[in-house]
C-alpha angles and dihedrals in degrees: 000000000000095000092047091052093050092049091048091050092046097048099039095046094047091044093047091050090048091054091046092054091048094056090041088055093050093041091053090048094049097039115039092190094051115109100174088193093160091051095050093046091048091050089048090053093048092047090054093046090050094051091051093047090052087066091058097065094052114100090198107018094186090059088062088071089077088063091063089071097052101067093132094055110023128067087202090060091048090050093051092050097042091048093050092048092045094050090043094053091045092050090050089049090050094047090048092054087058104033100038111009092169090072092086096151092054094049091048090050092048091049092051091047094049090047092055095044089046095056089049087050092054091049090051090051094052089046090057092058101033088053093046127104091259110108095200090062098042098107143080084255088081091057091047092051094052096045092044088053094049095048098041096043094041092048093052097044089048090051094048094046093043107032094130093047100040099085111158090009092075095079094039090053092050093048092045092052092048092050094046095048087046089057092044089054096042092050107032104042096050089046093055091044090054090054089074086079093059120109103191115120093229092048093050090047088055090049090052090053092049089050089054090050096046091125091057093046088052092050088050096056098035092053095044093048093044093050093048092046091049095051091045090052092047091052093074086065089050090249090274125195089260091069099042090116088056090050091052090049092051089050090049092050090052096044093050091044092051094044094051092047092052090052087052090051092057095040092057092060112129114162126220108190128353098342128225117010 
């Protein structure tokens, strides 16, 4: 329970922060007057929380230092480095926004750099699990789940935190969320349905766990679909200030859905072999 909680907090916080910084970078490039201070500060806070949470699931934290020197062969090492670089760039961007707000070009560059490093980091996270000795994770669906979570959560948090500054970004964000969720549904649901034909002991054990968590699985998809559908519906009214509460509600639905889904993801872990590598 504790380990699953720490892993969920780590991955959700980092991925949400990455998604926020991606849309901050796009927003600053599209709107030279946009500052998006609330979004950058929130991404920074989420990144720091995520890094702290990552220490809680390590049985021997000092042993993790060994992974730092295996960048060329270990996805875990790459995740550690890219996470640290992403959080570092985001922290510097936030500090500059307060200490030297006139350095708009530097903040934009840092935001874009953080977004790029963050996306690589999310991919590295997914590779850790899809290459692990856990049959239920060994699929491109894991990468889709992680990227979809980063983009959908980040987009909605960015929109809530920057609704007044978003301008033309509003419709782009809404359409992005709808498209990302559509891809997530199209890839992930058929994959899990196909797992029923598997015969491995570990896989069947994972499917039994998922069966026991069917209510949580239903909540995941209902909330994600409802949130995406609501923000897409709101997009026709240009997501005006008068519906800001509905935008926040849509964001909450997607966040809850992705968090529940991530907990289910970790709870379904049944190892066949040596475990994570």
